[in-house]
N, C-alpha and C positions, 0 to 999 in steps of 0.2 A: 517481500512484505509479506501481510495474511492476507488473508482474502475477507470478501465486505458482508458475507451473510450473517456473520455472528454478529453480535450486539454490540459488543464492546472493539469488533473491528474498524481501522479507520479504512477511507475511500480509496481509490486509486483515480487520477488524471480526472475525471469528470466528478468527484464529490457520490458515486454510486453507492456511498455506504448503505447496505441493507440492512436492517435493524434485524433482532431479533422478534418473536410473535411467541402466542401462550398456545395451551394444549385445550382440547375439549370444550372450548366455547364459541357457542354458532354464531353466528354472523350478526354484528350489533349487539351483543348479548354480554351483559357486564359479569364477572363472576362473584360471586358471593362476597360479601364483606365481612371482616372475621368481627364475631360476636363481643358485643362490649364486655366490662365486666360490671359489676352490682356499681352504680352510681355513676357507669358511663364513662369512668375514665380507664385508658388502656393500662394493661399490667406489661411486664417485663414477661412473662408466661406467653402471654399474646402474642406480644412481639414476635417472640422464639417461633412458636406456633405458625403464624402468618407467614413467617420467612421460609421456614421449612417447605409449606406446602407450595409456596411461591416457587422454590426451586426447583423442584421436584415436576412442576406444572411447565415451567419455560424450560427446563434440558431437555424435555421429552419434543416441544417443537419447536425448540433449538437444533436439534439433528435434524427435522423434516424440513427445517426452512435451510441446511447446510447441505442436505442431499437434491434440493431444487435448485438450491444456488448452484451446486455443481455443473447439473446437466444443464442448467440453460447458460452457463460459458462454456463447456465444451461442445454445446448444440444448440447454435443460435438461431432459433425459428420463433416464429410467433407463439404457436403453443408452449414452448418453454419458458418464454418469457410471462406467458399468464399464468404459469402453475407455479414459475418462483414467485410472482408478484403474488398470489394467493396466500402461498406459505407466509410471505415476510408479513403480510397484512394481519394476518391472523397473530402472527408473533410480537409485531408492532402493539396490536390492540390488548393483549394480555399483558405486555411490558409496561405501555404505558398507563395503562388501568391499574394494576400493580404498584407502578411508581407514585401515583396520584393517592392511592388508599393507604401505603407506608407514609406518608406525611400526617397521618394520626399517632405515633407514635415518635415523632420528630420531638419532642419536648420530655420524653422519657431518658432516665439517666440510665442509658443501655451499658452492657458490658462491652469491650473494644471489640470485639468477635461481630455482636448484632447489630452496634453502630457501624462498623465498617460495611456490613452486606447491605444497610440500608440504605446508607450511602450510594453504593454502586448500584444497585437498582435502580437509582434513578438516573446516576450519572454514568451509567455505563451504556447507557442509549448512546449509540452514535447517530440515527435516526430520529428524532420524535416525532409523532405524527399529533395531528389534533386528534380529538375526542372524539367529532363526528365521523362516522364511518363511511362517508361519503368521501370526506376529505381524505381520509386515510385512506381509503383503496386509490384513490386519484394520485396520493403521495406513489405507494409503492409502484404502480404503474410505471409514473414516469420512471422512476429508478431504473427499473427493469431494463424500459424502454432507452435508456440515455446508457445505459451500458451495454445492449445490443448494438446500438447504432455507432458506439464506440468500437467494440470487436470486429463487426462487420464493413467498417468505413474502408473504402477505396476512392483512390482520385481517379480519373481516366484521361492520360494527357490528350489534346488535341487533336482529334479525329479519331481517338482510339475509342472501343468498347470492348464489354466481354471478357477475356481472358488476358486482355492487354490492357488490363487497368488495374492499379498496383495498390496493393494493402499497405499497415503500415510498416511490418517487417521489411516489407520491399523496399520501400522509400527510405524507412529507418538503414539500410543498407547502403544503399546510394550516398547518404549524408556521412557515414563511416569512409567508405570507400574511395567517393569520388574525388578529383581535384581539380575539378572543372566549376569555376562558381556560377557557371549560367547554368549548370543541371542541378549544383547545390540548392539554385535560388527555387529552379522549378519542383523540387520536391518536395524543401519544406514550404512554400507558397499552396503546393496542389494540397498538402497531407491538412493545410489550415482551413481548406475549404470546405471539411468534413464538420467542421463546428457551429460556422452560423444555422442552419436549421434548428440546431438544438437549442437557441438560444431562449426561443420561447417558452419550452418546457423548462428549461434549467431555472428560469425565471420564477416560472409556477414552482418547482424544488424549492426554492427557498422561502416563496413564503409562505408554504405550507409546514417547512420545517420549521420556521421561524415559530410561527403559531403554535407548535406543539412543542417548543422549547417554553415559551409564553406561558403555557397551561402548566409547564411545571415549577414553573417561579424563577424562570431566566430573564433578562431583559434581550437577549437574540440567541440563534444556535452557536454562535462563535463564544459568545461569552459560557454558555454551556459546558462547549469544548474546551474552552480553557480554565474551568472550573475542578479540572479531573487531575490537578497536581498537587493537591495538598498543599492549597495557597489559593488568595484569592484571584482572579479572573487577571485583572490590570495588573499584579503583582507578576504574576505566570507570563507576561507580555514584556514587562519589565527586566523579569530574569532575561529572556531569552535576548533582549538586546542588548545586555549587560555583557552575555555571554560571545555575543556577536562582533562586539565591539573590540575583545579580548583577540579575536581572531582575523579582523577585517584587514589589519593593517599585512598581514600574509598574503590575504588575497588580492589586494590590492596589489603587492609586488609581480604575484604571480599575471594577475591580469595583465600589469604594463608587460611583464617579459614576453606573454603571450601573443598581445597584441603586435607587440615590435617583430616578432618572428614570422607571423604572419603579414604583415605588411610588407617584409621583405620577400615574400611569396606572390603575393597576388599586387602588389603596389599599390597607390594611392587610391585609386577609383575603383577598387574592390573594397580595402581596409584601410581607412583612413591612419595617421600615426597616433592623433588622438580620440578622446571620445569612446562611445561602446564598440565593442568586438561584433560584426553582425552575425548574426545567430546563426545562421545557416554554415558559416565556416567551420563550427566546431567538435562536427561529427558526431551531434547527437540532435534527437528533436528538438529535444527542450532545450539543447545548451546546461544541462544539467550536469554530466558528464564531460570532458573533453580529453579522457584518452584517446580516442580512433585519430587525434591529430597528434599524437606524439612524434611522429616520421618528420614531421613539419616545424616541430618545436624542439626537438633533441637537440643538449648539449653538443659543441663541438671540441673534439681534445679530451673528453673526460671519460670515457669509456662506452659501454654500450647497454640499453638496457633489455632483460630477458622476451623473448616475444614468445608466449605463452602459447600463441594461436598455432605459431609454427611447429614447438614442441610438438603439441596435440597433434598436428598432421603428419608429421616426422613418426610419430610414433603409431600413428594409426588409430588413437584413440574415438570413440566415437559417444554420442550422448548418454545412452545407459550408463558406459566406460567412465564416463565425467562423474556421474552419480555417485557409482559404484566408489569411484575415489574419494569422492566427497564421504559418503559412509564410514570408511575405512579411516578417515581422520577422528570421527565420532567414535567410532568402537575403539581407538588406541586410546583414547582419553577414558575408558570403562565404560561407555555405554553399551548398552544391548541393541543387537542389529535392529534394524528397520523391520517391521513385519513383512510377511508374504505378502500381503493384500496392497503395499505400497507400491510393489514393481509391478502388480496385477491390476492397479484400479486408478495409478499417476499418468499425466498428459505428459510424455516427455519428448515428441516430436511434433510437431505443426501437420494437420490430417490434410491430406489431399482432396477429400472429399466434401468439406464443409467448414463454415467458418467457426472460429474458437477465440476466446479471449485469450491472447499469447503472453498479456503482463504478466511476469512471474510471479506466483504466489503459492503460499504455504498454507496449508487445511487440516485442522483436526474436525473428520466428520461427525465423528460420537463423542467426543470430549473424553475417550478412552487410547485406542490403539490403532483405530483407520486412520493412518495421518497418508497424506499425500502431496506431493509435486502439482502445480498444473505450469508447464514452460514450453517454450517452442524451442527448444535448446540448439544452438549451432553450433560448432566444434572450433570457438574463441574463447580468447583469452577472459574477455570481459563474461562471457555464459559460464565459463570455470568459476570465476570467483563468484557470482550471482549463486551458483549450485551450493557452494560451501556455506552462501547467506541462507538461502532458503530452508535448507536443513538444518541450520541455528533454529527457524522457529520451530519444526517438526520436534528435534530434540526437547527444545524448553517446553514445548505443549505437553509431550508425554512427563517431562520431569514434574507438573502437578496435576495429573491427569488421577489423583486419589483426594484431591482438595473439592470441598462441595462446588458446585454450580457457578456462585456468583465470586469462587475466588479461583476458577480456571483461566485464568490471565494473569497476565506480568501486573509488578506495582504500577505500573501506566503503560501504555501505547509505546514511548519510548523506550522502555527496558527490551520490548521485543525486537526493536531495530538494531540498539545497541548490543543486544547479543548477537545478531546475526553479522552485525559490521566488525563487531572485534574478532570472532572466528572466520573473517575473510580477511584481515589484515593479518592473518597466519600463511595465507599463501605467497610464501618469501620465496627467491632462491636456495634458501636451505632445505626448505619442505619440498620444493622441486625436485631437487637432488635425491632426496630421502627416499620419495616414492618414484624414483627411476624415471620423471620424465626430461631432468636436466641431469648430462652427466656431470658437470664440475661447476662449481660454485664459483660465479665470479670474483675477480680480488676487488679489494675494499676499494679501487678506484673508480670503480663503478656503482657506487654507492648512492651518489647523485644522478645519475640515469634513473635507479631504481627508487628514490625519494620523489623526484619530478613524475614519473609515471604514476605514483600513489596520488600526489600533490594535484593531479590535473582529474581525478574523479573523486576524491574527498575532499578537498578544500574546494573545490569549485561548485563541488552541489550544496555547501552549506548556505549561501546567499540565496541560491534557488530556490529549497525547501522553505526559507525565512520568508520570502518574496511569496511563494503561495500560500501559505498559513496567511500572513496579512494581507492579501490578497480576498482571501476567503471570509477572515474577519469584516473586513469592512464591506464586501459585498454583504454578509448577514445584517450586519447596524443599519445599513442603508446609503455609508457613507460612500460608496462607490454605486451608483442607480445603474437599471437596468441597462440604461441609452449610452452609459461609458463602458 
């Protein structure tokens, strides 16, 4: 995924998407409004001048915000939270003010390029803030604090303290590797004790973000998010449901099959033969990808799946080596190698001396060539695929680095994820053989295990992604109130 400091970037886990802010505007001061033409009617020339100046100002503070966000994600302290929040406050302030000022040109017959920029100026906001400076500052503080709480969260088993407490990475390893249902439940429940203290701040986050969205003319933040896809927000929701309806039968079959195999493994007392699958049995903290339980559900007598984790171990490939392999995939397509600064400034492994946000993300710090990934890489097949996905973001970011600031993104946020996932689908046995990890491509009889492993990750993820967005929309609309 892409990181959250930039204005058009989606958030992760806690909706702590931090938006862009503006340049050189004193706290509480509004930038000068564009001068009106004679008679007070705006002109196309004014609109172009307004957008050119807006892009220049936003770019400078977007870079400042990216740098502050990078430091805050990699050095989680009170001070870095404050610095990131202040940078985002300035950026959100100017972005919101410019979006509101841009409404002045809404009725003009503009060239398509200017009309698109004007729309993006408003719709590009991930986290719209109220115009009131105190509320805006409160929102940015809350967002930075929620991210820090998530990144530094630890669960302490009964009677344990300090170094014996477990963070998300360690608890995720338990879910992936353990086959003890009691231990799985303990790890899953333990991590979920991290979130209740965030509820009050998240409730306020929703209130303030909704207020910002309404000031821009939207019903709520969910409606604003759904307006980014070149169709009315309700039409987008209906289209998502239509697409899910096409895939649902496949998912239902997969769910039924996996549930039956888990029932065989654990028995009725742990996993009943009917109904939902127990969340902690699926190998992932969010039950969003099920590949870690492949050994429990693998087909019998139909070949075997390639174990990329074992291949990496056999070849002694370390985290940097995994990223080098990913880079070679893209250079083999004709793309230029990553800049030397990528290797100097990225975070590849989890530091021993501090808390960081380990959730994998790709960054374009300066909207040019300062590309980075932030990831606590482990030598696993899952992370090998994730690296190819994240580098897809980086190479895509560089592909549009000559565009004006407001066009430095994909057509919508779905495109960025689609690019990464399309590349990740190329991690096939044939590819593994070509790069020297696999000695021989398995025979065609092994296709079913390979496809099952892919379905456990890709098909299983689809309803999770849909459910999360539908939950967010209902939270923002008030259909799901805070007490629920």
